C-alpha positions in Angstrom: -16.3 -9.5 -27.2 -18.6 -7.5 -29.0 -17.5 -4.0 -31.3 -15.5 -5.2 -33.6 -12.4 -5.8 -30.9 -11.5 -9.5 -30.0 -10.3 -10.4 -26.6 -5.7 -10.5 -26.6 -6.6 -7.1 -29.1 -8.5 -5.2 -25.7 -6.6 -6.8 -23.4 -2.9 -5.5 -25.1 -4.3 -2.0 -25.6 -5.8 -1.8 -22.0 -2.5 -3.4 -20.3 -0.3 -0.8 -22.0 -2.5 1.8 -20.3 -1.5 0.6 -16.6 -2.1 -2.4 -15.0 -3.9 -5.3 -16.2 -4.5 -9.1 -14.3 -7.4 -11.7 -15.3 -9.1 -13.9 -12.5 -8.3 -11.4 -10.1 -8.9 -12.5 -6.5 -11.0 -9.3 -4.9 -10.5 -10.8 -1.3 -7.1 -9.3 -1.8 -8.6 -5.9 -2.6 -11.6 -5.9 0.0 -11.3 -4.3 3.6 -13.7 -7.8 4.9 -10.9 -9.9 2.7 -13.8 -12.2 0.8 -14.7 -12.1 -2.2 -14.1 -14.5 -5.4 -11.9 -13.5 -8.8 -12.8 -10.4 -11.0 -12.8 -11.3 -14.7 -10.3 -8.1 -15.1 -8.6 -5.9 -12.9 -7.7 -2.5 -14.1 -5.1 -0.2 -12.5 -5.4 3.0 -14.7 -1.8 5.1 -14.9 -3.8 8.4 -14.8 -7.0 10.0 -15.6 -6.5 9.7 -19.2 -5.6 6.3 -19.0 -8.4 5.5 -17.3 -10.8 7.6 -20.4 -9.1 5.8 -23.1 -9.4 2.7 -21.1 -13.4 3.2 -20.7 -13.5 4.4 -24.2 -12.3 0.6 -25.4 -14.5 -0.9 -23.1 -16.9 -2.7 -25.3 -20.8 -1.2 -24.0 -22.2 -4.8 -23.0 -19.0 -4.7 -20.2 -19.9 -3.6 -17.0 -17.5 -1.3 -14.8 -16.9 -1.2 -11.4 -14.7 1.3 -9.7 -12.6 0.4 -6.4 -11.5 2.4 -3.9 -9.8 0.4 -0.9 -12.9 -1.9 -1.1 -14.2 -0.6 2.3 -18.0 -0.6 2.0 -18.5 -3.2 -0.6 -19.2 -7.1 -0.3 -18.3 -9.4 -3.6 -19.6 -13.0 -4.2 -18.2 -16.1 -3.8 -18.6 -16.8 -7.4 -16.5 -13.1 -8.3 -17.4 -10.7 -10.9 -17.9 -11.3 -14.3 -16.8 -7.1 -15.0 -14.0 -5.2 -15.3 -12.9 -3.6 -11.7 -11.0 -0.5 -12.2 -8.7 0.3 -9.5 -8.7 4.4 -8.9 -5.7 4.0 -6.5 -3.4 6.0 -8.8 -5.5 9.1 -9.3 -4.7 9.9 -5.5 -4.0 14.1 -6.1 -4.6 16.5 -3.4 -4.3 20.2 -4.3 -4.9 22.9 -2.0 -6.3 26.6 -3.5 -7.4 28.5 -0.1 -10.1 27.9 1.5 -11.2 25.2 -1.6 -9.6 21.5 -2.1 -9.3 19.2 -4.6 -8.9 16.0 -4.0 -8.9 12.1 -6.6 -10.9 9.7 -6.1 -8.3 7.4 -5.4 -6.7 9.6 -2.3 -7.6 8.0 1.1 -10.2 9.8 3.3 -7.5 10.0 6.2 -5.1 11.3 4.7 -7.3 14.1 3.2 -8.2 15.0 6.5 -4.9 14.7 7.3 -3.5 16.9 4.9 -6.6 19.1 5.6 -5.7 19.9 9.4 -1.9 20.5 8.2 -3.5 23.2 6.0 -5.5 24.7 8.9 -8.7 23.9 6.8 -11.8 22.5 9.1 -15.1 21.1 7.9 -13.6 17.3 7.3 -11.9 16.2 10.7 -14.5 13.0 10.8 -12.8 11.5 7.7 -9.7 10.8 10.0 -11.8 7.8 10.9 -13.5 6.5 7.6 -11.7 3.9 6.3 -11.8 3.8 2.1 -10.9 6.5 -0.5 -12.3 9.8 -1.8 -14.5 8.4 -4.9 -16.3 5.6 -3.2 -16.9 8.7 0.0 -18.6 10.8 -2.4 -20.9 7.5 -4.4 -22.4 7.1 -0.4 -21.9 10.4 1.2 -19.5 8.8 3.5 -20.1 10.2 7.6 -19.5 10.1 10.7 -20.2 11.6 14.2 -23.5 13.3 12.3 -21.0 15.1 9.9 -21.3 14.0 6.2 -19.5 14.7 2.9 -22.3 16.5 0.9 -22.2 19.4 3.8 -18.0 20.3 2.2 -18.6 19.3 -1.5 -18.7 21.7 -3.8 -18.3 19.5 -7.5 -17.4 16.0 -8.4 -16.3 15.2 -11.5 -16.9 12.3 -12.7 -16.1 10.5 -16.3 -19.1 9.1 -18.2 -19.5 5.6 -19.7 -18.9 6.7 -23.0 -15.7 8.1 -21.9 -16.7 11.3 -21.3 -15.6 14.2 -18.3 -18.7 15.8 -16.6 -18.4 18.1 -13.4 -21.6 18.2 -11.3 -22.5 20.4 -8.5 -23.3 19.0 -5.6 -26.4 20.1 -5.7 -26.9 17.6 -8.7 -26.1 14.5 -6.4 -29.3 15.1 -4.4 -27.0 13.6 -1.8 -28.5 12.5 1.3 -27.7 10.0 4.1 -24.9 7.2 3.0 -26.8 7.9 -0.7 -25.3 10.3 -4.1 -27.5 10.1 -7.2 -24.9 9.5 -9.8 -25.0 9.0 -13.6 -25.1 4.9 -14.2 -21.9 3.4 -14.8 -20.0 6.5 -14.5 -16.3 6.5 -12.2 -16.1 9.4 -9.8 -12.4 10.8 -11.1 -12.0 14.2 -8.4 -14.2 15.7 -5.9 -13.7 19.8 -4.7 -14.2 21.0 -1.4 -14.8 24.0 0.6 -13.6 24.1 4.0 -13.1 26.9 7.0 -9.8 28.3 8.2 -9.1 27.1 11.6 -5.7 26.8 13.5 -3.9 23.3 13.1 -4.2 22.4 16.8 -7.8 22.6 17.2 -8.3 20.5 13.8 -6.1 17.6 15.0 -7.2 17.5 18.7 -10.7 16.8 17.2 -9.6 14.2 15.2 -8.0 12.5 17.8 -11.0 12.7 19.9 -12.9 11.3 17.3 -10.8 8.3 16.5 -10.2 8.0 20.5 -14.0 7.1 20.5 -14.0 4.8 17.2 -10.9 3.1 18.6 -12.7 2.1 21.8 -15.8 1.4 20.3 -15.2 -0.3 17.1 -14.0 -3.9 16.1 -10.5 -2.3 14.0 -8.2 -5.1 14.5 -10.5 -7.7 12.6 -11.4 -7.5 9.1 -14.7 -5.4 8.5 -16.6 -3.2 5.9 -17.6 -0.4 8.8 -21.1 -0.4 9.6 -23.4 -2.9 8.0 -26.7 -1.1 8.3 -28.1 3.0 8.1 -29.0 3.9 11.2 -33.3 3.7 10.7 -34.7 6.9 11.7 -34.4 7.8 15.6 -32.5 5.0 16.4 -29.3 3.1 15.7 -28.3 -0.3 13.8 -26.4 -1.6 16.4 -28.4 -1.0 19.6 -31.5 -2.9 17.6 -29.4 -5.6 16.4 -28.0 -6.2 19.9 -31.1 -6.2 21.6 -32.1 -8.6 18.8 -29.5 -11.2 21.1 -27.1 -11.3 18.3 -24.0 -9.9 19.6 -21.4 -12.9 18.8 -23.4 -14.5 17.0 -21.6 -16.3 14.3 -21.8 -17.7 11.2 -19.2 -20.2 9.6 -15.7 -17.3 10.1 -18.3 -14.5 10.5 -19.3 -13.0 13.5 -21.7 -9.9 14.8 -18.7 -8.2 16.7 -19.0 -8.1 20.8 -17.8 -4.9 20.6 -20.3 -3.5 17.9 -22.6 -4.8 16.6 -23.1 -2.7 13.4 -20.1 -4.6 12.5 -19.9 -7.8 11.1 -15.9 -9.1 11.0 -14.0 -11.8 9.3 -13.4 -13.9 12.2 -11.5 -17.1 10.3 -11.3 -17.3 7.1 -15.1 -16.2 6.2 -16.6 -16.4 2.8 -18.9 -13.7 1.5 -22.2 -16.4 1.6 -21.3 -16.5 5.3 -21.4 -12.7 5.9 -24.5 -12.4 3.6 -26.1 -15.2 5.6 -25.4 -13.0 9.2 -27.0 -10.1 7.2 -30.2 -11.8 6.6 -30.2 -13.1 10.1 -30.4 -9.7 11.8 -32.7 -8.0 9.3 -35.0 -10.8 10.0 -34.5 -11.0 13.6 -35.0 -7.0 14.0 -38.0 -6.9 12.0 -39.7 -9.8 13.7 -38.7 -8.3 17.2 -38.9 -4.6 16.6 -40.9 -4.3 13.5 -37.9 -2.8 11.5 -36.6 -3.1 8.5 -32.7 -2.5 8.1 -31.0 -1.1 5.0 -28.0 -2.7 4.5 -25.2 -0.1 4.3 -22.7 -2.1 2.5 -22.8 -2.9 -1.1 -23.6 -6.0 -2.4 -21.9 -5.9 -5.7 -22.2 -8.6 -8.8 -25.0 -11.2 -9.1 -26.0 -13.2 -6.0 -28.2 -16.3 -5.8 
């Protein structure tokens, strides 16, 4: 521990700002239900507690923001880092056609509340797992739409403990990508939506959910789409054409229902899932000369 503070002092001060656990199993906090323990797991009580905690955090300790863990793969050996659970940052404020959502707001809840207020533009989020902070960080999308279509600003907490509001243009958002400052935490996002009748918005959401439910293995632990779609094609089509639909390694399996999903079928390890990712990349490259790029984030250190 550096910065003139010993471990017990630091952990005691953090515990006063929220919930702090040591060696917390990350399998409890990822939708794939895999991953070893985080050295420190912290859930701040509110945004000010978050800012104070980040200021307390030694410069040589990395931080990892966590929403629902829906697009994250954690090594079996765990994380030597401070995981920051933003679930308490769940405010949702409506101001005309503008909506402010905290980083911990689930994207499905955001979509439902927007429908209640007669605001259209984010119906697709009803089908996207995860929370708003992660959605901004990866420019979440579905059905040919993405958050950057309606995002106005994103407020982030910098590594030095200062808040900064960035215009959407400053994030240089593209397909499943946002350029955020290093080691920052998304705190809040502002969206500009379009008025529409709530019944019409809800009907579009029902249609999207029905399409998703009929084509994706939502009954088993998964992380959503594993690979980004290459230009002009679909990762699922390529993986299926490579003969890998239903292929399994250990407790992990490429879904028979949707080949761009890897499911935790039976106590899978992170290593099982990574092995499947590498097998799919290798076979698609060999058979079609296409490089698949993972959409799931592999965090921490991997051998």
